[in-house]
C-alpha positions as CSV (number, residue, x, y, z in Angstrom):
1,M,-132.9,-127.7,-29.9
2,S,-133.3,-128.7,-33.5
3,A,-132.4,-131.7,-34.8
4,K,-129.2,-130.8,-36.4
5,T,-128.1,-130.3,-32.7
6,L,-129.4,-133.4,-32.0
7,S,-127.3,-135.3,-34.6
8,L,-124.2,-133.0,-33.5
9,V,-124.5,-134.0,-29.9
10,K,-124.9,-137.9,-30.7
11,A,-122.6,-137.8,-33.3
12,D,-119.6,-136.3,-30.2
13,L,-120.7,-138.7,-27.8
14,D,-119.6,-141.4,-30.2
15,R,-116.4,-139.9,-30.5
16,I,-116.4,-139.6,-26.8
17,N,-117.3,-143.3,-26.6
18,R,-114.6,-143.8,-29.3
19,R,-111.7,-141.9,-27.3
20,E,-111.3,-139.5,-30.1
21,L,-112.8,-136.7,-27.6
22,R,-111.7,-136.7,-23.7
23,K,-114.6,-136.1,-21.0
24,D,-115.2,-132.8,-19.4
25,T,-114.2,-130.9,-22.5
26,V,-116.0,-128.1,-23.9
27,L,-117.4,-128.7,-27.2
28,L,-118.5,-125.8,-29.2
29,R,-121.2,-125.9,-32.1
30,F,-123.1,-123.7,-34.5
31,D,-126.7,-124.4,-35.3
32,D,-128.5,-122.7,-37.8
33,A,-131.2,-125.1,-38.9
34,V,-133.4,-122.9,-36.8
35,E,-135.1,-119.6,-37.7
36,R,-132.5,-118.0,-35.7
37,S,-128.7,-118.8,-35.6
38,S,-127.7,-120.2,-31.9
39,I,-124.5,-121.6,-30.4
40,V,-124.5,-124.9,-28.5
41,A,-122.0,-125.5,-25.6
42,W,-121.9,-128.5,-24.0
43,Y,-119.5,-131.0,-22.4
44,V,-120.2,-135.0,-20.9
45,S,-119.4,-134.8,-17.2
46,S,-116.5,-137.7,-16.0
47,R,-118.0,-138.2,-12.9
48,P,-119.4,-141.6,-12.9
49,S,-122.9,-142.1,-12.2
50,S,-125.1,-145.0,-12.8
51,D,-125.9,-146.0,-16.2
52,R,-126.7,-142.7,-17.2
53,V,-124.3,-140.3,-19.0
54,A,-124.3,-136.3,-17.7
55,V,-124.5,-133.5,-20.3
56,V,-124.2,-130.4,-19.5
57,G,-124.6,-127.8,-21.9
58,V,-126.5,-124.3,-22.6
59,V,-128.0,-123.0,-25.9
60,A,-127.8,-119.2,-26.6
61,D,-127.4,-116.6,-29.6
62,A,-124.8,-116.8,-31.9
63,A,-124.4,-113.4,-31.2
64,L,-123.3,-113.9,-28.1
65,V,-120.0,-115.3,-29.7
66,T,-120.4,-112.0,-32.2
67,D,-119.8,-109.8,-28.9
68,V,-117.1,-111.7,-27.9
69,L,-115.0,-111.7,-31.1
70,A,-115.6,-107.9,-31.3
71,R,-114.2,-107.3,-27.5
72,I,-111.2,-109.1,-27.9
73,V,-110.8,-107.2,-31.3
74,K,-111.5,-104.1,-29.6
75,E,-109.0,-104.4,-26.4
76,A,-106.4,-107.1,-27.2
77,S,-102.7,-106.7,-28.4
78,L,-103.5,-108.8,-32.1
79,L,-100.6,-106.9,-33.4
80,P,-96.9,-105.7,-31.9
81,P,-96.4,-102.3,-30.8
82,S,-94.3,-101.5,-33.3
83,L,-97.0,-100.9,-35.6
84,A,-98.7,-97.6,-33.9
85,G,-102.4,-97.2,-34.3
86,D,-105.2,-98.8,-33.6
87,S,-105.7,-102.6,-34.4
88,R,-108.9,-101.9,-36.1
89,D,-107.6,-99.6,-38.6
90,L,-104.5,-102.1,-40.2
91,L,-106.0,-105.8,-38.8
92,S,-109.5,-107.1,-40.1
93,I,-110.9,-110.4,-38.8
94,R,-113.5,-113.0,-40.2
95,V,-114.7,-116.1,-38.7
96,S,-117.0,-118.5,-40.4
97,T,-118.2,-121.7,-39.9
98,T,-116.9,-125.3,-42.2
99,D,-120.0,-124.7,-44.6
100,G,-118.9,-120.7,-45.0
101,R,-121.5,-118.9,-43.0
102,E,-120.3,-115.9,-41.7
103,V,-119.9,-115.7,-38.3
104,F,-118.1,-112.8,-37.3
105,A,-116.7,-109.9,-39.3
106,S,-114.6,-106.7,-37.7
107,S,-114.3,-105.2,-41.5
108,T,-115.6,-105.4,-44.9
109,I,-112.0,-103.9,-46.3
110,W,-109.9,-107.2,-47.1
111,S,-106.0,-106.7,-48.5
112,P,-103.9,-109.6,-50.4
113,Y,-102.1,-109.9,-47.2
114,T,-104.2,-112.6,-46.0
115,S,-103.9,-115.7,-43.4
116,E,-106.2,-118.5,-42.6
117,T,-106.1,-121.2,-39.8
118,T,-108.6,-123.4,-38.6
119,L,-109.5,-123.9,-35.1
120,E,-109.3,-127.3,-33.3
121,H,-112.6,-129.3,-34.0
122,Q,-113.7,-128.9,-29.8
123,F,-114.1,-125.0,-31.1
124,G,-116.5,-126.5,-33.8
125,D,-113.6,-126.4,-36.8
126,L,-114.1,-122.6,-37.0
127,R,-112.2,-120.9,-39.7
128,V,-110.2,-117.8,-38.7
129,H,-109.0,-115.3,-41.6
130,A,-107.0,-112.3,-41.0
131,S,-105.8,-109.7,-43.2
132,L,-103.5,-107.2,-43.0
133,T,-103.7,-103.4,-44.6
134,A,-101.1,-102.4,-47.0
135,S,-99.9,-99.7,-45.0
136,A,-99.2,-102.3,-42.0
137,A,-97.6,-105.2,-44.6
138,D,-95.4,-102.2,-45.3
139,R,-94.2,-101.1,-42.3
140,L,-93.3,-104.8,-41.3
141,I,-90.6,-105.4,-43.9
142,I,-87.3,-103.2,-44.0
143,G,-87.5,-100.9,-46.6
144,G,-91.0,-101.6,-47.5
145,L,-92.6,-103.8,-50.2
146,P,-91.4,-103.0,-53.6
147,R,-93.5,-101.0,-55.7
148,T,-92.6,-103.6,-58.7
149,R,-91.5,-107.3,-58.9
150,V,-89.2,-106.6,-61.6
151,P,-86.3,-106.0,-59.5
152,L,-86.8,-109.4,-57.3
153,L,-87.7,-111.1,-60.6
154,I,-84.1,-109.4,-62.2
155,G,-82.4,-110.5,-58.7
156,L,-84.4,-114.4,-59.0
157,L,-82.8,-114.8,-62.1
158,A,-79.0,-113.6,-61.4
159,M,-79.3,-115.6,-58.6
160,T,-79.8,-118.9,-60.7
161,A,-77.5,-118.3,-63.3
162,A,-74.9,-117.8,-60.8
163,L,-75.4,-121.0,-59.4
164,I,-76.0,-122.4,-62.6
165,G,-73.0,-121.4,-63.2
166,V,-70.9,-122.4,-60.3
167,A,-72.7,-126.2,-60.4
168,L,-70.8,-126.0,-64.6
169,V,-67.4,-124.8,-62.4
170,Q,-68.0,-127.8,-60.2
171,L,-68.8,-130.3,-62.7
172,R,-65.9,-129.3,-65.2
173,R,-63.3,-129.3,-62.0
174,E,-65.0,-133.0,-61.2
175,R,-64.6,-133.9,-64.7
176,E,-60.6,-132.5,-64.6
177,L,-60.2,-134.6,-61.1
178,G,-61.4,-137.6,-63.0
179,R,-59.1,-137.5,-65.4
180,L,-56.2,-136.2,-63.6
181,R,-56.8,-139.3,-61.3
182,A,-57.0,-141.2,-64.4
183,D,-53.5,-140.3,-65.5
184,F,-52.2,-140.7,-62.1
185,I,-53.0,-144.5,-62.1
186,S,-52.0,-144.8,-65.5
187,G,-48.8,-143.3,-64.9
188,V,-48.1,-145.3,-61.9
189,S,-48.9,-148.5,-63.9
190,H,-47.0,-147.4,-66.6
191,E,-43.7,-146.3,-64.3
192,L,-44.1,-149.6,-62.6
193,R,-44.4,-151.6,-65.5
194,T,-40.6,-150.3,-66.9
195,P,-38.7,-151.5,-63.8
196,L,-40.4,-154.4,-63.2
197,A,-40.2,-155.7,-66.8
198,Q,-35.7,-154.6,-66.8
199,I,-35.9,-157.0,-63.1
200,R,-37.6,-159.3,-64.6
201,M,-35.7,-159.6,-68.0
202,F,-31.9,-159.2,-66.3
203,G,-33.3,-161.6,-63.8
204,E,-34.1,-164.3,-65.8
205,T,-30.6,-163.7,-67.9
206,L,-28.8,-164.5,-64.9
207,L,-31.0,-167.9,-63.7
208,L,-30.4,-169.1,-67.3
209,N,-26.8,-168.2,-67.1
210,R,-26.7,-166.7,-70.4
211,V,-24.2,-163.7,-69.2
212,R,-20.9,-164.5,-71.7
213,S,-18.1,-162.8,-68.4
214,S,-17.9,-161.6,-64.9
215,D,-18.5,-158.0,-66.5
216,E,-21.8,-158.9,-68.1
217,R,-23.1,-160.7,-64.6
218,R,-21.9,-157.6,-62.8
219,R,-23.6,-154.8,-65.2
220,S,-26.8,-157.3,-64.9
221,L,-26.8,-156.8,-61.0
222,E,-26.3,-153.5,-61.5
223,I,-29.4,-153.1,-63.4
224,I,-31.3,-155.1,-61.1
225,V,-30.1,-152.8,-58.1
226,Q,-31.2,-149.5,-60.1
227,E,-34.4,-150.5,-60.8
228,S,-35.1,-152.4,-57.4
229,Q,-34.0,-148.4,-56.5
230,R,-36.2,-146.4,-58.7
231,L,-39.5,-149.0,-58.0
232,T,-38.6,-148.6,-54.2
233,Q,-39.1,-145.0,-54.6
234,L,-41.9,-144.8,-56.8
235,I,-43.8,-147.1,-54.1
236,E,-42.7,-144.6,-51.3
237,N,-44.0,-141.6,-53.0
238,V,-47.1,-143.2,-53.8
239,L,-47.4,-144.1,-49.9
240,Q,-46.0,-140.7,-48.5
241,F,-48.6,-138.9,-51.2
242,A,-51.7,-141.0,-49.6
243,R,-50.3,-140.3,-46.2
244,V,-49.8,-136.6,-46.6
245,D,-53.3,-136.7,-48.3
246,R,-55.0,-137.8,-45.4
247,G,-53.3,-136.2,-42.6
248,A,-51.4,-138.7,-41.4
249,A,-48.0,-137.6,-42.4
250,V,-45.7,-137.0,-40.0
251,V,-42.1,-135.2,-39.6
252,T,-40.1,-135.4,-36.5
253,P,-37.1,-133.3,-36.9
254,T,-34.1,-133.8,-35.0
255,V,-30.5,-132.0,-35.4
256,E,-28.8,-133.6,-38.0
257,R,-25.0,-133.2,-39.9
258,L,-26.5,-132.0,-43.1
259,D,-23.4,-132.9,-45.3
260,V,-23.6,-136.5,-44.0
261,L,-27.6,-136.8,-45.1
262,L,-26.7,-135.1,-48.5
263,N,-24.1,-137.1,-49.8
264,D,-25.4,-140.2,-48.2
265,I,-28.8,-139.4,-50.6
266,V,-26.8,-138.4,-53.8
267,D,-24.3,-141.5,-53.3
268,G,-28.1,-144.2,-53.2
269,F,-29.1,-142.1,-56.3
270,E,-25.6,-141.9,-58.6
271,P,-26.3,-145.2,-60.0
272,L,-29.7,-144.2,-61.5
273,A,-28.1,-141.1,-62.4
274,K,-25.1,-143.3,-64.5
275,S,-27.6,-145.1,-66.3
276,K,-29.3,-142.1,-67.7
277,R,-25.9,-140.9,-68.6
278,T,-25.8,-137.9,-66.0
279,S,-23.2,-137.0,-63.6
280,I,-24.0,-135.4,-60.1
281,T,-21.8,-132.6,-58.8
282,R,-21.7,-131.5,-55.1
283,R,-21.2,-128.3,-53.5
284,I,-21.9,-128.9,-50.0
285,D,-20.6,-127.2,-47.2
286,D,-19.2,-129.8,-44.1
287,D,-19.9,-127.5,-41.2
288,I,-23.7,-127.1,-41.0
289,V,-26.5,-128.8,-38.8
290,A,-30.4,-128.4,-38.7
291,P,-33.7,-129.7,-37.5
292,V,-34.9,-132.0,-39.7
293,D,-36.8,-135.2,-40.1
294,A,-33.6,-137.7,-41.8
295,G,-36.3,-139.9,-43.9
296,A,-38.6,-136.6,-45.3
297,L,-35.3,-134.7,-46.6
298,R,-34.5,-138.3,-47.9
299,Q,-37.7,-137.8,-49.6
300,I,-37.8,-134.5,-50.6
301,V,-33.9,-134.3,-52.4
302,L,-35.0,-137.6,-53.9
303,N,-37.8,-136.2,-55.6
304,L,-35.9,-133.1,-56.6
305,L,-32.9,-135.4,-58.1
306,D,-35.6,-137.5,-60.2
307,N,-37.0,-134.7,-61.7
308,A,-33.7,-133.1,-62.6
309,L,-33.2,-136.4,-64.4
310,K,-36.4,-136.6,-65.7
311,Y,-36.6,-132.9,-67.5
312,G,-32.8,-132.9,-68.0
313,P,-31.0,-133.9,-71.4
314,A,-28.9,-137.2,-71.3
315,G,-24.8,-136.0,-70.6
316,Q,-26.2,-133.3,-68.7
317,T,-24.5,-132.7,-65.0
318,V,-26.8,-131.8,-61.7
319,V,-25.3,-129.5,-59.2
320,V,-26.7,-130.3,-55.4
321,T,-25.2,-127.2,-53.6
322,C,-25.8,-126.6,-49.4
323,R,-24.9,-123.4,-47.7
324,C,-25.9,-121.3,-44.9
325,E,-27.5,-118.0,-44.6
326,G,-27.9,-116.7,-41.3
327,D,-29.8,-119.7,-39.4
328,T,-31.2,-120.5,-42.7
329,A,-29.9,-124.0,-44.4
330,V,-30.4,-123.3,-48.3
331,I,-30.6,-126.6,-50.3
332,G,-30.2,-125.9,-54.0
333,I,-30.5,-129.0,-57.0
334,E,-29.9,-127.5,-60.4
335,D,-30.5,-128.9,-63.9
336,Q,-29.5,-128.4,-67.5
337,G,-33.1,-128.9,-68.6
338,P,-35.9,-126.6,-70.5
339,G,-36.5,-124.7,-67.2
340,V,-39.4,-124.1,-65.6
341,S,-41.6,-120.8,-67.1
342,D,-43.2,-118.5,-65.0
343,D,-46.7,-119.1,-65.2
344,E,-45.9,-122.8,-64.2
345,A,-43.7,-121.8,-61.7
346,S,-46.8,-121.6,-59.2
347,R,-48.7,-124.9,-60.5
348,I,-45.9,-127.4,-60.8
349,W,-46.5,-127.8,-56.6
350,D,-50.1,-129.0,-57.6
351,P,-51.0,-133.1,-57.1
352,F,-50.8,-134.4,-60.5
353,Y,-49.9,-131.5,-62.4
354,R,-46.8,-132.3,-65.3
355,I,-45.3,-129.6,-67.5
356,A,-45.7,-130.4,-71.2
357,H,-41.5,-131.7,-72.4
358,E,-41.1,-131.3,-76.2
359,G,-44.9,-131.2,-76.9
360,R,-46.0,-133.8,-74.2
361,A,-46.4,-134.7,-70.7
362,A,-43.0,-135.7,-69.4
363,G,-43.3,-139.3,-67.7
364,G,-44.0,-139.9,-64.5
365,T,-47.1,-139.9,-61.4
366,G,-46.7,-136.0,-60.7
367,I,-47.1,-136.2,-57.5
368,G,-43.1,-136.1,-56.9
369,L,-43.3,-132.1,-56.4
370,A,-46.3,-132.0,-54.7
371,I,-44.7,-134.8,-51.8
372,V,-41.8,-131.7,-51.9
373,K,-43.9,-128.7,-51.6
374,R,-45.9,-130.6,-48.5
375,L,-42.7,-132.4,-46.6
376,V,-40.9,-129.1,-46.7
377,D,-44.2,-127.1,-45.4
378,M,-44.6,-129.3,-42.5
379,H,-40.5,-128.1,-41.5
380,A,-42.1,-124.7,-41.4
381,G,-39.3,-124.2,-44.3
382,R,-40.0,-123.0,-47.9
383,V,-39.2,-124.4,-51.5
384,R,-39.4,-122.2,-54.6
385,V,-38.5,-122.8,-58.5
386,E,-36.1,-120.1,-60.2
387,R,-34.1,-119.9,-63.4
388,G,-30.7,-121.7,-63.3
389,A,-27.3,-121.1,-65.3
390,E,-28.9,-123.4,-67.7
391,G,-32.2,-125.0,-66.5
392,A,-33.9,-125.1,-63.6
393,R,-32.5,-124.2,-59.7
394,F,-35.3,-126.0,-57.1
395,V,-34.3,-124.3,-53.4
396,V,-35.2,-125.6,-50.0
397,E,-35.2,-123.4,-47.2
398,L,-34.8,-125.3,-44.1
399,L,-34.9,-122.7,-40.7
400,G,-32.7,-123.4,-37.1
401,A,-29.8,-124.2,-38.9
402,R,-26.5,-123.1,-38.0
403,R,-22.7,-124.1,-38.5
404,E,-21.1,-126.3,-36.4
405,R,-18.3,-125.3,-33.7
406,P,-15.8,-127.6,-33.8
407,E,-15.9,-128.2,-30.3
408,D,-18.8,-129.5,-31.2
409,A,-18.0,-131.8,-33.5
410,I,-15.3,-133.2,-31.9
411,R,-17.7,-133.9,-28.7
412,A,-20.3,-135.8,-31.5
413,A,-17.3,-137.6,-32.6
414,S,-16.2,-138.7,-29.6
415,A,-20.4,-140.0,-28.5
416,G,-19.9,-141.9,-31.6
417,A,-17.1,-143.5,-30.4
């Protein structure tokens, strides 16, 4: 045993004492310091003895390992069965020590399809190189290896360009969404400021008793009520939009008389319409019932009326209709404004989108029609915009409607009494 082998044994004993190596583990070391390379296989027994450590091992010719490796390459199935042929013709194995000395080589032919791994320390940190021939690599890849890398590079460049394009589109959409949100906040602030200023001004006028007659007092109170209704409608819109946006909005349809609901909604809106010199004409059939959520229907109709007031001219007439077509209740609200073009007919239901009116975007928050669309969808109904006699006509269709029979009306009136 050479001095190198003794130093290897001593170094491993120190590692065993530091518990970096377990006892009874066979350790394999190569010693090429002597005239003929040899292999040392040994282990430290874990059986207790007096004060001595039992080291059991053998020293043999390194050719012993070569023979074992050659038998493994010849007899073992190192490649998948799909690669028909002798593995020695397709696979080359080379084993070397840490200092690069070759221990075994099954072939002298090497290809670029090579893999390398290092064995555990107990096997002497041997390095194993495995190399597949080009024909074997070609059979492992579906369709074979490409003859040239140009198509691959072109594909990668196209994919990179596509990803960059998607990133730019997403960035533009993000910027557009940020702008729309900023416009929404600005619109809400403006819409809140106007009725609050009116309420404060006429409230201070009444508080300081600056009215000159009972008619002026009554007019001031009417304006305060109108602006309060406008403010309430705006706040309800914002809250409803937030609920719908996070999926928390719920509708509970019950069978209701549509004429009663619609007339009540229009009665409450008429003072605000009169302040804009707008009259409302009603053509509402009084014998239609349908399953609706009364609060949601109120939100729908008020938003459509407010939209008609916003885009129609002063002095216009807004027509509210309701009729029954089969099992569908058809509610229509028609204004005398500029109408909606075919290009914008699908976009007006998007949140924050506002049609340009007289060269500039109309006032408002841009969420009214979006709320209408979502609430109608929650009723399993349909909403659309079409050309009216002069302006735009918004149509809401609610399913499950029917005309109330006289005996049903008498029974309902008796129950109410």
